[in-house]
N, C-alpha and C positions, 0 to 999 in steps of 0.2 A: 615810307609806305611799303617799299619792297621788303623791309625787315619784318614787318608784320605778316606779309604774305609768306615769306620764307619760313617764319616761325611756325605758321599754321601747316605748311607743307612738310616740314621736318617732323612734326608731331604725327602727321599722317603716314609718313615713311616709316616711322617707328612701329606702326601697326601693320606694316607689310604692304602699303599702298604704292604700287609701281607707277601709277599715274601721277602721284604727287612727286615722285622722283623725276619724272619727265617734266613736270612743271618747273622744278628747280633748274633742270637742264635748260629749259627755254629762257629762264630769267638770267642765269649766270654763266652759261657755257662760253659765250663769246669773251667775256671778261677773263674767265679762267684760262682759256686758250691763249688770249693775248698776253696775259701774265707769264704763262709757261713758255711761250715763244720768245719773250723778251729775255727770260732768264737762261733758257736752254739753247735757243738759237736754231733748233732743228725741229721740223714739223713732226717727224715720227716720235721724238721724245716728248714734245709738247702734247701730242695726242695721248701718249702713254700716261702722262701726268694727269690729264683730265679724266681718263678712264679710271685710273687708280683712285682719284678723288671721289668719284661717284660710287665706286665699290666700297670705299671706306665710309661714305655717308650712309649707304645701304646697311652696312654691318654695324655701325655705331650710333645710328639715329636714336636708339632707345636710351642713350646716355644724355641726350639733349633735353633741356627743360626751358620753359618760357622765360625764366629770369636771365638766361644767357643771350647775348647779342647774336642773333641768328646768322647774320652775314659774317661776323667775326668768327663764329664757330665753324662755318663752312670753310673759310679761308685758312684757319688754323690747321685744320685737317689737310687741306690742299697743299699748303706750304711745307708741311712736314714731309709729305710724299714727294713734293718737288725737290726738296733739299736732298732726299735720299737718292733720287735719280741723278741730281747734279753731282753728288759725291762720287757715284759709281762711273760717271762719264766725264769727270772734270778735265781729264787730259785731252779729250776730243772736243771740248767746248772752247770758249774764248781762252786764248793762252794767258791773257791778263784781264783784270776787271775792266769793264766798259764804264767810263765815267758818264753819269747821267746828269744833265743840267736841268734846271727848272725852266722848261720850254714855255710854260704857261705864265711866266712872270709878267706882272702888270696887266694880265687879261682881266678886265673889269668884271666879267660875268661870274668869276670865282671869288670876288673880293667884297661881298656884302658884309655888313657889320656882324662880327662874331663868327664869320665863316672860317673854315680851316686855313684857306690860303691867305686871308688877310693877316692872321696870326703868324702863319708859317713864314710869310715874306718879310716879317719884322726881324727875322734872323739874318745874320751875315750870309752873303752869297756862298762862301765856302762851306758853311754849315748846311745850307739848303742842298748843295751838291753832295755833301757827305751823306745826308739822309737818303736821298734818291739813289745814290750809287750803292749804298749798303743794302737797301731794300730790294733792289733788282739784281744783285750780284750773288752768284753761288760761291764766290771765293772767300778765303780766310781774311779776317779783318786786317792782318798784317799786309797782305797783298793789296788790299783795297787802299790802305794808308799809303803804300808806295805809289800806287796809281794816282793818288790825289796829292802827291808830293808833300806828305805829312808824316810825322812819326806816329807810331801806333798809339802812343799816349796822347798826342795832340788830337787824334781822331776820336778816341774814347771820351776825352774831356769836352770836345766840341759837341758830341752827341748828348752827353750828360747835361750840358748847359741848354741845348735845344729842347730836350725832352722836358726839362723843368719849366721852360718858357711856355711850351704848348700846354702842359698840365695846369699852369697857373692862369692861363688866359682863355682856355676853351671850356665852355659849359659842358656839364655832364661828367667831368672827371673829378673824383674826390681827392683833392690835393692834400687833405688832412691825413690820409692813410699813408703810413710809412713806406709801404711797398709800391705805391703807385708809380713813381718815376722809374724805379728799378725795373718794373715790368715793361715800361716803354722802351728801355734800353735792351731788355731781354729779347723783345720782338725783332730788334734790328741786329742782334747778334754781337754786341760790343762787350758783353760781360766775359770775364775769364771763366774757364771751366769750373773753377772752385766757386766763384760767385754764382754761376748759373745753377750748379748743383744745390747750393745752399738756398737760393731763392725758390727753386722748384719744390724743395722740401717744405718751405713756409707756405707756398701757394696751396699745396696739397691739403693742408690742415686749416686753411683760411678761406671759407666760401666767398667772402667779399673780394679778396684778392684774386680769386679765380675769375670773378666777373670782369675785373680790369683787363685780364689777358685778352678777352674777346672784344672789349671796348677799344683797346689800343689797336688790335688787329683791324677792326673795322675803320678806325680813324686813318690808319696808314693807307687804306684802300683809295683814299683821295689821290694818291700818287698815280693811280691807273689813268687819271685824266691826262697824264703826260704822254701817253702812248696811243698812237692811232689804233682803233679797234680792228681786230682781225676776226673774220667769220670762221666758225668751226666747219670742218669738212662735212658734207651732207651725210656721210655714212658713220659719223662718230657715235651718234646715239644708238645705231644698230650694233656697233662694237660693244658699247656699254651694256646693252640688253643681253648680248651673247655672253659677256663675262659674268653677269649676274645670274643668268640661267645656269651656267656651269657651276657657279658657286652654290646655287640652290638645288643642284642635281636635277635640272629641268629635262623635259622630253628631248630625246635625240632628234625627233622630227622638227621640233621648233628651232633647235640649234642649227640644223641643216638648212632650214628656210632662211634664217638670219645670215648664214654663210653665203647663200645664193644671192640674197639682197645686197650684201656687202660687195660681192664680186660684180654685181650689176652696176652699183654706184661707182665702183672703181673704173669700170669700162667707160662709163659716161664721162668721168673726169679725164681719163686717158685719151678719149676720142677728141681730136682737134678739128674734125670735119663735120659736115652736116649729114653724113651718111647714117650716123646713129641718131635718127630722127626721134622727135618726141612721141609720135604714135607707136613706134617700135618699142621705145622705152616703157611706155604705159602697158603695152601688151605683155611684155616680159615681166613687168612688175606684178601684173594681175596673175600671170601664169604660175609664178612661184609662191603666191600668197595663199596660205591656208584660209585666211579670213575671207578672201574673195570667193573661194570655192564653197565655203560654208554658207556665205550669204547667198550665193547663186543657188545652192541646193534648197535653202530655206524659201527663196522666192519662187522657185519651180514648184515646190510642195504647196505653197500658198496658192499658186496659180491653178494647179490641178484641183485642189480642194474647192476653189471658187467655181471652176468649170462644173464640177460634180454637183455643187449646191445650186448653182444658177441654171444649169441645164441637165437635170436628172434624166436617166435613160427612160425613154417613153415606152419601150417595148422589152421590158425585162423578162427573162424566161421564168416559167412557172416551175419547170423541172430541168435538171441537167443530168447527163450521164457521161462518165469517162470510160471509154472502151480500151482494153488492152489484152494482150495475149495471156492465157492462163499461166504460162511458164515465165512471164516477164512482167515487171511493173512499169515498163515503158509506156507512156501515153501514146495511143495510136489515133484515136478519134475523140472529139468532144461533140456531144449532141445537146443542143438547146431545144427545149420543148415549150412551144407557146401555141399560137394558132397554126403554126407550121413547125416542121422539124428542120432544124438547121444542123447539118452534119459537116463538121470542120475537121479535115485531116491534120494530124500533127507530124506524120512521117510520110516519106515518099514511097509509093507503092508501084511495083512493076507487075501489071496484070496482062497476060497474053491476050491476043485478039480473039481467041475462042472462048474466053471466060468473062464473067461479070462479077462485081461485088454486089450482094443483095442484103438489104437491111430487114431485120425481123423484130417483131415485138413479142415478148413472152410475158404473159400476165401471171399473177400469183396462183391462178388455178391450173397453170401448165399449158394454156392454149397459146398456140403460135400463130401470129398474123404476119403475112408478108406486107412490107411497106413500099418497096420499090428498089430499083437499081440506083447505086450511088457512084459518083465520080471518085476514083481512087486518089486523085491529087489536087482536087479543088473543092470548094464548099458546094454542097448539094442542099437544095431546099425541097421538102416534100410536104404536101398538104396534110394536116393532122385531122383525121376523122375518128380517132380512137379515144377511148376513155383510159387515160394513163394515170397510174397511181404510183406513189412512192413505194419502192420495193420491187416493182416490175423490172424487166431486163430488156436491153437491146442486144441483138446478135448480128454480126456481119459474117456472112458465109461466102464461099467461092463456088459459083454455079456455072455450068456450061451454058452458053448462050441459047442453045436449042431447047434446054430444059427449063429455062426460067419461066416462060409463059405457061407451059403445061403444069408445072409444079404449083404455080399460083392458082390456076383454075381448079386443080385437084383439091387444094386446101380450102378454097372458098365454097366448093360444091359438095364436099364430103365432111361434114361436121363430126361424123362418128370416128374419123381416123385419129390416131395418136398425134396430136399437134405439138408435142413437146420436142420433137426432133426435126432439125433442118435437114433437107436432102443432101446438100453438099457439106464439105468440111467447114467447121467453124474456125474462123480466123481470129475474131475479136469478140469480146462480150463485156458487158458492164451493167451494174445496177443503176436504177433510176432514183435520184434523190430530189427532194423538194428544195427549191431555191428561195 
């Protein structure tokens, strides 16, 4: 069942689907990590092997097709990278091959009719041990033979006999094909360099033989049942994401976020006390997550829209005016016009005790009407008794306290005066616009 799922996911990865790659990680990462840890013996190297495997899957998924065994294809790529790491660190790994015995021998749950282990356990014990040790050892076949107290030739012959037995008794393997058994030996690494080179050349021109490579690889994965499963570190997928982002020349901000997430996970692992509590971890996780902030912004926007739609402003202004100095575009006052005038200061004003700020209305005909004194530093409301139109103006002037009343009376009782000039100096003015 997993093979069908993996096949589907690999085809999706070939189309650039990163979610499909994560699905493969969810299915196989623990097995891959367990395998790598068994071969390499060091957590850092095992993590490196798994990361390299997923990078290789991402880069090479386009070469996969549905005819190939999906799990075998994944582990072929994985084991190639695993062997490269093992070769470069061989001196720091196990000094000699670790002999692996069939720990599951006689376990009935693995021995149903036609199952791999029923057929495998028909082999002599030393042959079973040879298979398992070869499969999980990074060492040369000569060193493995010494560890098994066998000659190199005896080991090769033992594997050759065992592969033929498996090929003849397990369903799904085409025993009629001349290269079938040789490919089974190739996977275990018992062929000489000359034989291996010759066989690879034949496989390259024979599509059917190529299929056997992945079938045998998948078949030998039964040996993983010999090893207790190890869970991958929590931050391993983050490291894979980072590696693929770098490979694809991803955003620096996304890479930075992954770095911070990896560091956070490392702190959780390193912390042996309860001081690093789950709430603190969740807060820090959200704080560094761009997805969290994007979602928060989206929810806030939706909330504001909902408020505006469900509770529209009941007293929207008919007109507005923005007042500023003629020499500056800085907003000084905003005036909303409805049944009353709402004068809202935008800057702080310092008006001495002997002066007042006075608001005036100037219509299109040039007539000036005093509206009242305004507070320089807080909102002022004045009753609107005027006929105000778009294109009119508001003016704020500075007037002596003693002159404010007399000026207003003069303007109201002397309609023949020139009403286009305010008595005191004009501080701010602005046109009125329809809202």
